[in-house]
GUKOLVO-789753 format. One line per field, with one value per atom (N, C-alpha, C): residue number from 1; residue in one letter; x, y, z. Coordinates in steps of 0.2 Angstrom, whole numbers. Last residue first. Layout:
resi: (NUM:...)
resn: (a:...)
px: (X:...)
py: (Y:...)
pz: (Z:...)
This chain:
resi: (120:120:120:119:119:119:118:118:118:117:117:117:116:116:116:115:115:115:114:114:114:113:113:113:112:112:112:111:111:111:110:110:110:109:109:109:108:108:108:107:107:107:106:106:106:105:105:105:104:104:104:103:103:103:102:102:102:101:101:101:100:100:100:99:99:99:98:98:98:97:97:97:96:96:96:95:95:95:94:94:94:93:93:93:92:92:92:91:91:91:90:90:90:89:89:89:88:88:88:87:87:87:86:86:86:85:85:85:84:84:84:83:83:83:82:82:82:81:81:81:80:80:80:79:79:79:78:78:78:77:77:77:76:76:76:75:75:75:74:74:74:73:73:73:72:72:72:71:71:71:70:70:70:69:69:69:68:68:68:67:67:67:66:66:66:65:65:65:64:64:64:63:63:63:62:62:62:61:61:61:60:60:60:59:59:59:58:58:58:57:57:57:56:56:56:55:55:55:54:54:54:53:53:53:52:52:52:51:51:51:50:50:50:49:49:49:48:48:48:47:47:47:46:46:46:45:45:45:44:44:44:43:43:43:42:42:42:41:41:41:40:40:40:39:39:39:38:38:38:37:37:37:36:36:36:35:35:35:34:34:34:33:33:33:32:32:32:31:31:31:30:30:30:29:29:29:28:28:28:27:27:27:26:26:26:25:25:25:24:24:24:23:23:23:22:22:22:21:21:21:20:20:20:19:19:19:18:18:18:17:17:17:16:16:16:15:15:15:14:14:14:13:13:13:12:12:12:11:11:11:10:10:10:9:9:9:8:8:8:7:7:7:6:6:6:5:5:5:4:4:4:3:3:3:2:2:2:1:1:1)
resn: (a:a:a:k:k:k:e:e:e:e:e:e:p:p:p:p:p:p:e:e:e:a:a:a:v:v:v:r:r:r:m:m:m:e:e:e:d:d:d:t:t:t:r:r:r:v:v:v:t:t:t:g:g:g:l:l:l:r:r:r:e:e:e:y:y:y:a:a:a:v:v:v:w:w:w:a:a:a:l:l:l:v:v:v:l:l:l:a:a:a:f:f:f:a:a:a:l:l:l:l:l:l:g:g:g:f:f:f:g:g:g:i:i:i:v:v:v:i:i:i:a:a:a:t:t:t:l:l:l:v:v:v:l:l:l:a:a:a:q:q:q:p:p:p:l:l:l:p:p:p:n:n:n:a:a:a:f:f:f:a:a:a:g:g:g:a:a:a:i:i:i:t:t:t:e:e:e:a:a:a:d:d:d:l:l:l:p:p:p:v:v:v:l:l:l:p:p:p:p:p:p:a:a:a:d:d:d:r:r:r:t:t:t:l:l:l:r:r:r:g:g:g:a:a:a:v:v:v:f:f:f:i:i:i:s:s:s:l:l:l:n:n:n:v:v:v:a:a:a:n:n:n:g:g:g:l:l:l:v:v:v:a:a:a:f:f:f:g:g:g:l:l:l:l:l:l:l:l:l:r:r:r:i:i:i:l:l:l:n:n:n:r:r:r:s:s:s:l:l:l:m:m:m:l:l:l:w:w:w:t:t:t:a:a:a:v:v:v:a:a:a:t:t:t:l:l:l:l:l:l:g:g:g:i:i:i:l:l:l:l:l:l:v:v:v:l:l:l:p:p:p:l:l:l:e:e:e:m:m:m)
px: (45:39:38:49:51:44:52:47:49:66:62:58:66:68:63:69:65:67:84:79:75:84:87:81:86:82:84:98:96:92:107:100:98:118:119:112:113:117:118:108:104:107:112:115:111:108:104:107:107:110:106:99:105:110:87:92:99:78:78:84:82:82:82:81:88:88:68:72:79:63:61:66:69:71:69:62:69:71:49:50:58:51:49:50:53:59:57:41:47:52:33:31:38:39:39:38:37:44:44:23:26:33:21:18:22:28:30:27:20:27:30:8:8:15:12:9:10:17:21:18:5:11:16:-3:-5:1:6:4:2:5:12:10:-8:-5:1:-10:-13:-10:-1:0:-3:-7:0:1:-19:-19:-12:-19:-19:-18:-11:-14:-14:-15:-10:-14:-20:-21:-16:-24:-20:-20:-41:-34:-30:-55:-52:-45:-63:-58:-55:-81:-75:-69:-92:-93:-86:-94:-91:-93:-97:-101:-98:-88:-95:-99:-73:-77:-84:-64:-69:-73:-47:-53:-58:-33:-38:-45:-23:-25:-31:-13:-18:-20:4:-2:-7:17:15:8:22:19:17:27:29:26:19:21:22:18:12:13:31:27:21:35:38:34:28:27:30:33:26:25:47:45:38:45:47:46:41:36:38:52:46:41:61:63:56:55:55:57:57:50:50:71:67:60:72:75:72:66:63:66:74:67:64:85:85:78:81:83:83:81:75:76:94:89:83:100:102:97:95:93:95:101:93:91:114:112:104:120:117:115:115:119:116:107:111:115:100:97:101:110:108:105:111:117:115:97:100:106:98:93:95:107:108:104:100:106:108:88:88:94:95:91:90:99:104:101:87:92:97:82:78:83:91:90:87:88:95:95:75:76:83:78:74:75:85:88:85:74:81:84:63:63:69:67:66:66)
py: (-259:-264:-267:-242:-249:-253:-233:-235:-242:-223:-229:-231:-206:-212:-217:-200:-200:-206:-193:-198:-198:-176:-181:-187:-170:-170:-176:-159:-166:-166:-148:-149:-156:-147:-149:-150:-143:-149:-152:-130:-135:-142:-119:-123:-129:-114:-112:-116:-122:-120:-118:-127:-124:-122:-132:-137:-133:-123:-130:-134:-111:-112:-119:-113:-111:-112:-115:-121:-119:-102:-108:-114:-95:-94:-99:-101:-102:-100:-97:-104:-105:-83:-86:-93:-83:-81:-83:-87:-92:-90:-76:-83:-87:-66:-66:-72:-72:-71:-70:-71:-78:-77:-57:-62:-68:-53:-51:-55:-60:-62:-59:-53:-60:-62:-40:-41:-49:-43:-40:-41:-47:-52:-49:-36:-42:-46:-28:-26:-31:-36:-35:-32:-35:-41:-41:-21:-24:-31:-19:-16:-19:-27:-29:-26:-20:-26:-29:-7:-7:-15:1:-6:-7:17:13:6:20:21:16:29:24:25:31:32:27:31:33:34:19:24:25:18:15:21:26:19:16:43:38:31:53:53:48:51:50:49:41:48:46:29:30:37:28:30:31:23:19:21:38:33:29:39:42:36:34:36:38:30:35:38:12:18:24:-3:3:9:-18:-12:-6:-30:-26:-19:-34:-37:-34:-27:-25:-28:-33:-26:-24:-46:-45:-38:-43:-45:-45:-38:-34:-36:-51:-45:-40:-58:-60:-54:-51:-52:-54:-53:-46:-46:-67:-64:-57:-67:-70:-68:-61:-58:-61:-71:-64:-60:-82:-82:-75:-77:-78:-79:-77:-70:-71:-90:-86:-80:-94:-97:-93:-87:-85:-88:-94:-87:-84:-107:-106:-99:-111:-107:-105:-116:-121:-117:-108:-108:-113:-107:-113:-113:-95:-101:-107:-86:-86:-92:-88:-89:-90:-85:-92:-93:-71:-76:-83:-67:-66:-71:-70:-73:-72:-62:-69:-72:-49:-51:-59:-49:-49:-51:-50:-55:-55:-38:-44:-50:-29:-29:-36:-31:-33:-33:-26:-33:-35:-13:-17:-24:-8:-8:-13:-11:-14:-14:-2:-9:-13:10:9:2)
pz: (135:135:141:133:136:137:118:124:126:114:113:119:111:115:114:94:100:104:88:88:94:83:87:87:67:73:77:60:62:68:50:54:54:43:50:54:30:31:38:33:32:32:46:41:39:58:52:46:74:68:62:85:86:80:85:82:83:91:93:91:86:93:95:72:75:83:71:69:72:74:79:77:63:70:75:53:53:60:56:56:56:54:61:61:40:45:52:35:35:39:39:42:41:31:38:41:18:20:28:17:17:20:18:23:23:6:13:18:-4:-3:4:-2:-1:0:-6:0:2:-19:-14:-7:-26:-25:-20:-26:-22:-21:-34:-28:-23:-46:-42:-35:-50:-48:-44:-52:-46:-45:-62:-56:-51:-72:-70:-63:-74:-71:-69:-79:-72:-69:-92:-90:-83:-98:-94:-92:-115:-108:-104:-130:-126:-119:-135:-135:-131:-124:-131:-130:-116:-116:-123:-118:-118:-117:-117:-115:-114:-111:-115:-113:-101:-108:-113:-91:-90:-96:-96:-95:-94:-87:-93:-91:-84:-82:-88:-83:-86:-83:-87:-82:-85:-102:-98:-93:-102:-105:-100:-99:-95:-99:-98:-101:-97:-100:-96:-100:-101:-104:-100:-93:-94:-98:-92:-97:-98:-81:-87:-93:-71:-72:-79:-71:-73:-74:-68:-74:-76:-55:-59:-67:-49:-49:-54:-51:-54:-54:-42:-50:-54:-30:-33:-40:-29:-29:-32:-28:-34:-34:-15:-21:-28:-7:-8:-14:-10:-12:-12:-4:-11:-14:10:6:-1:12:12:9:10:6:6:20:13:8:31:30:23:29:29:28:19:25:24:8:13:19:-7:-1:4:-18:-18:-12:-16:-14:-14:-20:-13:-11:-34:-30:-22:-37:-38:-34:-34:-30:-31:-43:-36:-32:-55:-54:-47:-54:-54:-53:-54:-48:-48:-67:-61:-55:-74:-75:-69:-70:-69:-69:-76:-68:-66:-89:-87:-79:-90:-91:-89:-87:-82:-83:-98:-91:-86:-108:-108:-101:-106:-104:-104:-111:-104:-101)
């Protein structure tokens, strides 16, 4: 099960790199989103994919007996998804404001006009 996911992680990383090398601000942001998904998937795969018992300790025991699913990678990925979505939404708003003020989303054409000089 891990091999197809590892290949998918490589594909997502390649697509993210291709998008981030573009000179378009929107493609750059989408590349960061795809790269974030690749990292989340790699954390999930590193935590071992298993369908073992849930990590619940019975009332009459002090530890879990037998194999159990690791909840830490799942919690980390869930937190990273929420943070990544918030960051992407904020960055898209910044890109929209930059487009309104500068009239372009191409990074090589984004220039801020010089402020007028003050007369002495």
